[in-house]
N, C-alpha and C positions, 0 to 999 in steps of 0.2 A: 515458351521459354520463361524461366523464372528470373525475375529482375533481382539483381544483387541487393541485399539489404544494406541500408546506410548504417555506418558505424554510430555508436552511441555518441551524443554530443560531448559528453565528458571526455571521451577518448580524442575527439576532434580538437577540443580546446587544449587538452594536455599536450598533444604533439605540435600544435601551432605555437604554444608558449615555449615548448622545448626548442623550436627553431630560433626563437628570439634569443634564447640563452646562448646557443651556439654562435649566432650572428654577433651577439655582444662579445663573446669570447674571441671572435676574429680580430677585434680591435686590439685586445691585449696581446695576442700572439703575433699579430702583424707588427705591432710596436716593438716587440722583442726581436722579431726576425730582421726588420730593416735597420736595427741597431748594428747588425753585423754584415749584412749583404745589401747591395743597392736595391731600391724599390722595384725597378723594372725586372731585375733578375729574380726577385722574390715572386712577382706575379707570374713570370715565365715558369719557374719551378712549380709553383702551386697549381697552375692550370695544366701544365704538362702531365703532372701526376694525376690530377682529376680526370684528364682526358683518357689516360691509360686505364684508370679504374672503370670509367664509364664505358670504355671500349670493350673491356672484358665482360662487363655486365650486359652490354647491348649486342654482343656477338650474334646471338640467334635472331636479332631483329634487323641486322644490317641488310638483309635481302629486301626489306621493305623500304629502304632508303631510295627516294626518287629525287629528280632534279628540283621539284618545287620545295620539298622539305630542306634540301641542301641550301637552296637560295635563301629561303626564309630564315633558316638557322644562321646563315652568314650575316644577314642584316641585323638580327637581334644580337648576334655575337659581337658585332662591331660596337653596338650600344653598350653591351656588357663590358667590353674591353675598355672603352672610355671611362666607364664607371669605376672599374677596378684599378686602372692606372691612376686616376685622380684620387681614389681612396687611399692607396698606399702612400702617395706623396703628401696627402693631407695629414694622415696619421703620423708620418715621419716628422712633420713640421709643427705639430701642436700636441696637447695632451689628449689622451683617448676620451677623457671626460667631455671636453669641448667638441672633439670630432664627432662623438656619438650623438650629441644634441644637435649639432649643425647638420649632420647627415639626415636627420629626421625631417628637415625642412622640405624633403621631397613631396610630402603630403600637400604643401602649399604651392609648390612649383607646378604640380600637375594641372590645376585649374588655370594657372597663368599661361602655360604652354598651349593648352587647348583653346584658351581665349585668343591668343596671338595667331595660332595656325588655323583653327577652325571656327573662330568667332563665337565660341561658346560663352555663355554668361557666367561670370565669376560668382556673383551673389554677395550679399552684404556680410554674411557670416565669414566667408573666405577672405573678404577684404579686411574685416576686423582681425582675423588671424594673421594676415600679412602685416598689418600695423603693429600687432603685438610682437611679431617676429623681428621687425625692424627695431623696435624698442629694445628687445633682448639683445640683438647684435650690437646695438649702440652701447649698452651697458658692458658687454664683453670687451668692446674696444676701448672704453673710457673708465673701466672699473678699477683702475689702479693696479691691475695685475700685469700680465704680459702684453696687454693690448690686443688688437685684432691683427694677428701676424699673418705671414704668408701661408702657414699651414691651415689657419682658420679660413682664409680665403679659398684655398684649394678644397677644403672640406665642404664649404658652401657650394662651390662649383660641382663637387661630387654629388651633392643633393640634387642639383639640376640634372646631372647625368642619370641618376637613379630614376628620376621622374621620366626622363626621356626613354630609358630602357623599359619602364613599365608601360608607357604609352605605345612604344614600338611593338612590344609583345602583344598588346591588345589589338593593335591596328593591323599587324602583319601576319601573325600566326592564324592558321585555320584549324582544320581537324587533323593536325599533325600528331605523330607519335611524340609525346613529350620527352621521352627518354632519348630518342634520336635527335630531337632538336637540342636537348641539353648537351649531347655529345658534340654536335657541330658548334654550339656556342662555346664550349670549353676549349675546343681546338682552335677556334677563331681568336679567342682571348690569348691563348698561348702563342699564336702566330704574331699577334700585335705586340705582345710583350717581348718576344724574341727579336722582332724588328727593332724595337726600342733599344734592346741591348746592343744591337749592331750599330745603330745610328748615334746613340748617346754614349760618350766615353764612360766606361766603368771605372770608378775609383778603386784603389787597392782594397781588398776585402779578404776575410777569412770565414770559412763555413764552420761555425761553432756548432756544438751539439744542440744548444738551445735554439739556434736559428733553423737547424734541420728539423727539429721536432715541431717548430712553429709552422714550417712549410707543410709537414705531414698533417698537422691538425687542421690547417686552413683548407687543404685539399680535400680531406675526408669529411669533416663535420660541417662547416658553413657552406661548402660547395656541393659535393655529391649528396651527402646525407640530407641537408636542409632543402635542396632543390627537390629531392624525392619526396620529402615530407610535405612540402608546400604544394607540389603538384597533386599529391594524394589527398590531402585533407582540406585545402582551402576552398575547394568546390562546394563544400557542405555548409559554408557560412557566407553571408553577404560581404561584399567588399568593405562596407563600413565596419562591420564587426572584425574583419581581418585587420583593417587599419588600426583599430583600437588595440588589438592584441600586439601588433607590431610596434606600438609606441613603447612597449617594454624594452625594446632594444637599447635605447640610451640609458635606461635604468641599470641594466647589467654593465654597461660601459662605465657609468659613474661608480658603481660598486667595485668593479675590477680596478679602476684607477685609484680609488681610495684605499682599498684593502691590499692590493698586490704591489702597485707602483708607488704608493705613498703620495699620490697627487692631492693637492689641496687647492680649493678655490676660496677667494675672499668673499665677503657677504654680497658685494655688488655683482660679482661673477655668478654666484649662486642665483641671485635675483634675475640676472640676464638669462641664465639657463632655464630658470623656472618660467620666464615669460615665453621663451621659444617653445618649451614643452607645452605650455598652455595654448600657444598659438596653433600647435598641431592638434592637440587633444580636443579643444572646444568645438571646432567645426565638425569633427568626427562625432562628438556627442550630440550635436544638433541634428546631424544626419541620421544617427541612430534613433533619436526621438521621432523624427519624421517617418522613418521606416516603420517603427512600432505603431504609429498612428495609422499608417496606410494598411498595415497587416491587420490591425484591429478592425478597421472599417470593412475590409474584404471578408474577414471572418464573420462579422456581424451580418453582412449581406448573405453569406452562404447559409447561415443558420436561420434566417428569416423565412 
């Protein structure tokens, strides 16, 4: 049997960067969407449409669905549902510039969670990153702008939920069909959001054309399309390199907020965002350097 050839690394990096572009766009379109319709209804519409698209795509695979895949998909779906519910309420309550930077704190929350739950070592580099992040958040809160408001707090909580979802995926999923798992995840998020629509009173709203287009964009591109790209191409790079690529996400958010929504940050807020960005980026760069040294040592041993 001939082993499938790995794609060129240029192609891998291109499509992973493209995912960050669409993820960054989800902040902009979510902000536009929740301006017209309630956040929980936005999530329900987005993931209901994504479930329908994925169901059509996965129709030939449904016969492979078993109880284990269904159960594991439900577990990671709950984590994804908490992530997306906190995401929309965070974006509704703050600028997409600030939300994008704060959401990226998930990189630092992952070692914190694994330390608390599994007693993993955090490391000095991650501790330094956490200190930088705290300083950045303090500048956002006291920088003379809008302060650290409820939307900022929910966006920070969303970063914690993103970290929880990533850890859940790595701990729960086995050799499952990634497309079937995605289908179950999307359906679970739609069910959670639908329950929230029934439990939380919906204020009066009108479905505008821009809100409808925002739902369609978020269902297709940052959901179905990006999950497929991520599952297809992330396997060809190390987690550290993938993490470095994904730090582009807040860059697109800042650009969209500045160019499309006219968002402006004062100098101290920019400094705060810069510290948070550095808090995420520097530990990843140290890990990349350590990876490169290990690969170099292994290569040298192989050639001796």
